[in-house]
N, C-alpha and C positions, 0 to 999 in steps of 0.2 A: 852328108848326114854322117854324124858317128856315134854310135851306141856305147854307152859305158855303164859300168856297174859299181855301185858303192857297196862294198861288202865289210860288214862288222862282225867278227868272229872273236874278239878280245873284248871283254868286258870289265876288265879289271881296274880301271880308272876310276869307278864309282860315280858317286854323284858329284856334278859340277856345281858352283853356286852362280853360274852365268849359263843362259840357254843356249848360247853359241861358242863360247870359248871355255876351255877347260884343259885340264892335264891329259895326256894320251890315253885313249881308250875309255874316256869318261863319257857320261850321258846326261842329259839335262833332268831326267825324272825317271824314279824307279820306285815301286812299292812292292815290298815282300819278297824280292828277288835276291838270290844268293850267287854273287860274282867271285866269290873267293874260294869256295871249295874247288872249283875247277874253272880258272878264268875264260876257258873255251867252251864251256858247256854251262849254261845259265840255268839255274834251278831255282825252285821256290823255297822261302825260307820256311823255317818251322812254325806252326801255328800255336799262338797263345791261347791258353784254355783257362776258362775261369776255374779256380778250385776252393773259393771260399763260401759257396752257396750264397746263403742270405744272412750268414754270420756278421759280416763286416758292415757297419752301419755309420762309421766316422772315416775321415781320411787316416790313412795310415802314414806315419812321418818316419818311422825308424824300425829296423828288425835286427835281432841278434840271436845268434845260435849259441846254446849253452852245452857244456861239456857233460852231458848225462849218458853217453853212449847211445841215445836214441834219436838224436837229430833235431831234439826239440829246438823251436823256434819262437822266441816271444816278440810282439809287435805293439808299438806304440800308436793308439789311436784316440787321443786327445782325452777322452773321459773314459776309456777302456783300455785294457790290456787283452790282446788276443794271444791265442796260443795255436802253433801249428804242429801237428804231429804228421812226420813224413808217410807217403805211401812205399808200399814196395815195388822195387823194380821200376822206378821211374814214373809209376802212378801219382796221381794228384795226392796232395796232403789234405788231411781234414782239420778243420778249425773249431775252434771254441772260444768263448769269453771267459778268460781266466778271471778278470775282475772288471767290475763296473762300479766300485766303491765310489761314494760322494766324494770322498777325499780327492780323487783324480781329477785335476782340473788344468785342462791345456798340456796334456803329457805329450811331448814332441821328441823326447830323446832317452835312450836306454845306454847303460854302461855296464857290461858284464865283467866282472872281475873274478876269476876261475881261483886266484890265489885266496880271496875272501869267501869263495863259495856262495856270492851273492850278486842279485843283480839290482843296480840302482836305477831308479826311475825318476826322471827329472820333470817337474810340472812347473806351473808359471813362477811359482816362489819358494816350493819346498822339494825335498828329496825323499822319496818312499824308497823302501828296500824288500825284496823278495830273497828269503834265505831259509833254510841252506838249500841251495839249488840241486844238490846231490842226493837230497832225501827229504822227501814230503815237505817241499817248500810252502811256507807261508807269507803273507804281506804284513809288513810293518809300515802302515800308513803315517804320513807326517813325521817319520823318525827323526828327520834333520829338517828343522824348521827355523824360526826366527830365534835369535840368541842375544844375550845381554852384551851390549857393546860398552855401557858404563853402569856402575854400580855406586851409590853413595847411601849407606844404609843407616842414617841418622835416627836417633829417637833421644827421649829423654824430655823434650819439651813439644811445643806445637806452634803450627803457623796458622792464623785465622785467615781464613778466604775472604777477601773482599767481595763486594757486590758488583764490581766492575774492574776492568784491566787498568793497571796503575805501573808505567814505566819505571817508577821508583821502586818496584817489588818484582824482580824478576830472577829465575835461576839460569845463568848463563852457562853453556857448554861449547865446546870445539869439537867439530864433527870428526870423527875417526873412521866410523862406519856407517854406510846407508845403502838403500833407503831406510828411513826412519819408520818402523812398524808399530811401535807403541811407547807408550810412557806408563809408568807405574809409580804410583804414590802409597803411603799407608794412612788409613784413617786413623785420627785420634778422636774427633766426635763427629758423630753424625747428627746433623741438625733436625728439625721437626718437619721440614720441607725444602724443596730447591733442589735443582740439578747442579753437578759439578762441570764445569767447562774447562777445558785445557786448549790454551792456544800457544802455537809456535810463531816466533818472529825471527827474521834476519836481522842483520846488524843496523839496518836502515828503518827497522820496525815495520817493515811488510809482513803481512800474514803469510806464512808458509802453510799452514793448516790448522785445523781445529778437531777437536773430538769432545762428545758429551756422553756423560754418564748419566742417564735419568735418575730420579730421586729413588724410584723403586730399587732400583739396582745397586745403589750406593750401600756398601756393607757396613757393617757394625765396627766399633772400634776395635783396633788391634789386627784388622784384615787389611789386606792390600786393595787397591783399586786401579784398574788398568784402563788407559785411554787407548783404544786400537783405532787408527786412523782408516778410514774408509778405503783410501788408497795410500799405500805407504808413501811417506814424503821424501822427494828426491832432495837431498842435501849436496853442498860441496864439500870434499874433504878437505879439511884444513880452515874452513870458515867457522866463524864464530855465530851461534845463535842463541836465542834465550826463550824461555817458557814462561808463561803466565797461567796461573789457575784462579778461577773465581767460582763465587755459587750463586746462583739466580735467585735464591732466597734462604732464611734460616741462617743459623750460626754453624758453621762447619770448620773443623780444624784438621790440618794435616799433621802428621809426625814430622818433627824435625829435632835439631839438636838446641836449637834457640826459637825466637819468634820470628824469624825472617825465612823468606823462601830461599835463598842462597843454601841455607843449612837444612833442608828438608830432605826426608827419604825419597830418593829417586834412583829409578832403574830405566835406563834408555835400552830399547830392544830393537835391532835391525833385522830386516827381512834376510834370510838365508840367501836369496837370489832376487836380481832384479826382473821383474816382469817386463819381458821383451815381446809380449804377444806371439805372432807367427814366428818370430825370428829364434825362439827357442834357446836351449841351452847345450849346444854340441860340446862333446868332450873329447879329449886326446890324452893318452898316457905316454909319459916319459919315465923310465923306472919304476919307482913305486909311487909316483905322484901323478895325480889326475889333474888336467887343467881344464877349467870350465868357461866355456863363454857366457860372459855375464855382463851383457850390453856393452858399455865402454870399458869394463874391466876383464882381467882375466883371473878367475879365482883359482887358488892352489889347494888341493885337499891330499895331503898324505893321511890315509885312514889309519890313525894311530889307535882311535878309540871308536868302537861301534856301539857303545851305550846310546841310550836315547838322547838325541838333540846334542851330541858332543861337538865340541868345537875344536878339541887338540888337533893340530896339524891343518887346520882350515884357515885360510885368509881369503876372504870375499874379493880383496882388492890388492892381490898380489902384483899384478901388472895393470898400470893405468895407461888408457889408449888416448890418443886425440879426442876432444870432448864431443865431436861430432860423430864418432865410430859407433857402430853397432857389430859386435863380433857374433857371426852367426854359423860359419862352416871352417871345420879344421883339416888339416892335411900334415904330412911330414916330408920335408925335402932337406936331403943331407942330414946334418945333426939337429936341424931346426924344427920346431914346431911352428906350423903355419896357421894364422888365424885370418880368415876371410872376412871382412869388414864391408857393411853397407854405410855410405855417407848419407845420413839422412838429415836433411835440414831444410829450410824455409822453403828453397826452390823445388822441393820434391812434395810439398803437400797436397797437391793433386794427382801425384802419380805414385802408384802402389809398389812399382819397381824403381827404387833410387837410381839415379842417372849417374852416380860416381860411385867408386869402391876403393879398397885398399887392401893389400896383403901385408901383415905384420909377420917378422921372422924373428923367433926368440928361442934361445937355447934352454930356457926353463930355470936357469939359475941366476943369471944376471939380474941387477936392478932394473935396468932398462932393456927394453928390446934391442935387437942388433941393427936391423935396418928394415925399411918398408917400401913397397912399390904402390904408387899411385896407379888407379884404375880408371882413366877418364871414360872408358867405354860403359862403366856401369858396376853394379855389385856383382862379386864373383859366385853365383849360383852354381852349386853341384861340384864345388872345389874338389879336385881328385888327383892323387899323385900316381902316375903309372911310369915305373922304370925312370924315376927320379926327374920326371917332367910333370910340371902342374898344369892342370886341364881345368877350364871353366867356361861357363857361358854368361854373358851380359848382353841383355836387350836384343837377343836372337843372333848373336855372334859367338862363334867359338874361337877361344884363345888358348896359347899355350905358352910355358915359360920354364926355360931349362938354365935360366942364366943369361946375361946380356939383355937383349931387347925383347920387349912382349911381341908375340907373333899373332897376328889375325890369320886363323886357319880356314874359317869357313862361315858363310851367312846361311843361315837356314832357309829353305825355299819360303817364298811367300813373305817374308818378314819386310822386304823392300817395297813392297806394294800393300797398303792397307785396304781390306775389302770389309765394309760394315755390312750388318744385317739390319732389317727394319726393327724398329724399336730398341735396338743395342746401342751400347756406347758407338760414337763415330770417329773415335780416335783411340790409339793404343795407350791404356792407362795401366795396363796389367801385366804386360809380357815378362815373363820369368819362368825359369825352371824351380823344381823343388831343391830344398837344400842337399837331399841326399838323391840326386837324380844320375849319377854316374857310379858305374862299377865295371869290373872287368870280368868276361865271360869267353872261353875259349880264345884267350890272348887278344880279344878286341875290346876297346873300350867302348861300353854302352852307356847310352844317353838318354834318359826318357824325357821327352820334349814337346810340349811345354808344359809347366803346372798350370798356368793360367795364360789366357789370351782372349782377347776380343776381335781378333783378325781371322776372318774365314778364308784366307789364302794360306794360311799356315797349317801344315799336315801334323797331326798329332799321332806320336808313337815313340818307339824305341830306335834310335839313330846308333849306328856303329862306326867306329873309326880305327883303322890299323890296316894290318895285312896277314894273310895266313901262310905266305909264303915268301921266302927271301927275295926274290926276283920280281916281285909285286910291288906297286907304289902303294904308300899310303892314301887311304881313301876313304870316304864316307858312303855310307848305305843307310837307306830308309828300311829297315829290317822287318820290324814287328808291329802290328796292329793289335790294339787291345780287343778282347773279346766281344764287347759290345758290337764291334765293327764300325765304331765312329773313328773317322780321320778328320773330321773338320769340328770346330767348337759347337756345342750345343748350349743353348740359353734357357736359363730358368725365366720363363715368359709371365710368370707369376708377379715378378719384381718390376719396379719402374725406375731407371730403366732395366731392360732384360739383363740378368746377370750371367756372365760367361762361366760355365761350369766345366765342360769337359778337360781333362788333363791328366797328368802323371804325377803321383804324388810320391813315389818311391821307387827306385830300382835297386835291387840287391841281388848278387850271386852266391848261392851255397852250394858247394861241391858241383853238380851236374845240373841245378835247378836255378834258372833265372826268374827271380820273382818281381812282378811288376804290379805295384799297388796303383788304383786309378780312380777317378771320380768322373761322372757323367750325369745327363739330363735324358732319360729315357722315359717315354709313357707318361709324361707329366710328373715325374719324380726325379729327385736327386739320388743318384744311387752310388754304392761304392762296392770295390771287390779288389782281389789280388788274382792275377793271372799266373801260371807257370808255363815255362818252355823248356825243354830238355833235348837230348839227343834222340829220344825215342818219340817225340811228338810228331804229330802227322804233319803233312805239308799245308802251307796256308791255303784257304780256300780261294784266294784269288791273288793276282800280282799283275805288275805292269812294267814295261819298259818303254821310255822316250828317247829317242837320240838326241844330240844336238842338232841345232839348225845347220842344214847342208847346204852349200851354194857352189861347190866344184871350183872354188877360187875365184869366182866371177859373180858376186853379188848383183851386178848390173846386168848380167846377161840372162836373157830368157831361155830356158831350156823346155825339153817337151818330157814329161813323165810317162812310163810306159808300165812297169810291173814292181810290185812290191812282194817279195818271197820270203817266208820265215821258214827256215829249216830245223828240224827237231828229231830227237830220237822217236820211236814208235810211241805214240801217245797212248797211256793205259784208259782203262774204264773211268768215265765221269770226267774227263780232263778235255779243255778246249783251247785253242790259240786263234785269237781274232787279230789280223793285221789291221793296221791303222795309220794315217798320215794327215798332216795339216801343211797347208801352203801359205807362203809369204805372210808370215805373222798373224795369220787368222787365229783366233780363238777356238774356232769349231774344228773338230775332229771329223775324219771321214772313215768308217769303218767298214770292213768286210762283212759280207752278209751271205746266206745260203752256204753253197759249196765253197766259198772263199774262206771258210771258217774251218780249220783243222779239228778233228774229232778222233775218237777212239781208233787205233791202229794206222792213223796218218802220220807221215814223216815231212809234210809240206802243207804251208799255209798260203796260197797263192792268191794275188788280188791285182787284177788290171786296172790301172789308174786312168779314168776317162775325164782328164783335165788338160785343157790346151796347153797352157804353158806355166812355168814358175821361175822364180828367181832364187828362192830359198824354200827347203822343205824339210820337215821333221818327220821321222818314221818311226814306228814301234810296234807294240803289240799288246794286247791283253790277254791274261790266262786265267782260267778258272779249274779248279780241282775240288768237286763238290763231296769227294769221298776221302780225300786227304792223301791221293796218289801223288807221286812225284813226277815231273815232267823234266825234260832236258832240251832247252834251245840251242842250237849250233850256230847259227847264222842269221843275220839280217841282211838281205840283198835288195837292194834298189836299182832296177835298170831304167836308164833315161838317154836322152839323146842330147849331146852337147849344144847342137846347132852351130857349131864353130863355124860352118862354111857361110853362115849369113853374116855381111859386114857389119851391121848394124841392127839393132831392135826397132820395131816400128811401134 
């Protein structure tokens, strides 16, 4: 018989995406453990603390810091704009609702322009402005909204509105801007009764949309009458359409230069932005121009005129993307602006996370984009550029690209094995990150994952990628747990089926503060918040380490386990280390108890293993620190008998 010892004293390999194989010094699972500050002395990560109190009541999608000298941060919260004022010396910030005006609808993107002393706020279809940022800023709601895309201001005669649509009388136009928000005519004669009805047809006389102005709202002669569509009409640039207008009763006339509809007074108004729902309108700036994700278009805005609803320098369709694309994230790579797109087509009707994606590379001046990359793995959520390498997440896998081939870097734990919960969806229809889920803090790429999932095997929190020292490998870590303590998805049980809630909605770093916005389901309520982590934050309240499966090079050979020993620096007050192990792919962990658990003043946690034989074993430990004190684990040591003197196993 020969005793041997497996000693693990270097933890620098980080998380492996396999339970048995991985890069040198990697481990199968670890939560809130810091293996980078000193790879030979494992510590706890810093604790995330909620700083937003009860102020945040919506998902937070974006955050920007403005140059006022006070470090003020504005946050986009769908129907509210939040304001964060920093605390002193690393303390928590304070939050307030800066605006909850009814004009704010689906706000997901902010663009701070210090050269204009303004913060531009993008909602579903319009752009609001907060200015001047440097001196008592105020909101200018709906400042840049729908605009005239065609005007024919004919008068002098009139067109008699028929009682029904006739294809012999129509106003034809070629679409140059879309979506079509509204159509305006001018009243020549208001009859005694009857509604005005406007209908838009395509070239094959299919109805594209209708709008009605009730008789009570029909203005008197000489005033304009506007037909606003309940949902702006999606048209094809360059295609020909035509308009009909009729009255349901009475004698009504519209201004025209003759008695025919083609000569009528007509104004076509386009929406400033395409409503993309949750995909939003991310922006990127090249020189003096701002480029805006506008569904299948990239809008260009050189802000030459800041008067209300100005259109000078604005082109909603500066770049036209393939028809199935929805541009929703941006980054810079070399001299190019990069637009990440979801490919949303009929194959994705049951899946909230599109299964294909594309990256578009454009120099900001050419008529067409330079090149693209197809992403068969999915849409590029969280697209971020670090040191000229693009990173993104698709369907639970991390990718990177620096030119050449796209590299699959990591598969997040639990993605490969879906685990449902009673009453919830029994397949993964939701998995994705937030659009702004990546940032850099302490030279490490941080990723809040996921935004949404129905898989209870996936661990929710902030993951890191990189290295802190040149001799260390590039590695992943599961660093930060949100302040509610939730690591598994919680479901809203008031819906049918239960709706998955828990997730990370935004991760951004400002100076020394990593801000993490989240959503969760706690105490029967959907709750939202923002946590902060910085260099003076206390240690996490709990952490864990789990090794790779170990077989001593002989997965077929039965071996005899003896002792598991965790060595550490002297434990401070309110800290514990509990050794644990599991054998031969069992899902059940065996934990140390009583004196086997290290506590205050101890430097060893020792656990004798009373188990007959094993072929594979996984060892590890759990850590607690109820007062925020730091610990230091030096090594994991597992003593066993290899039983090599036995010719064969029985």
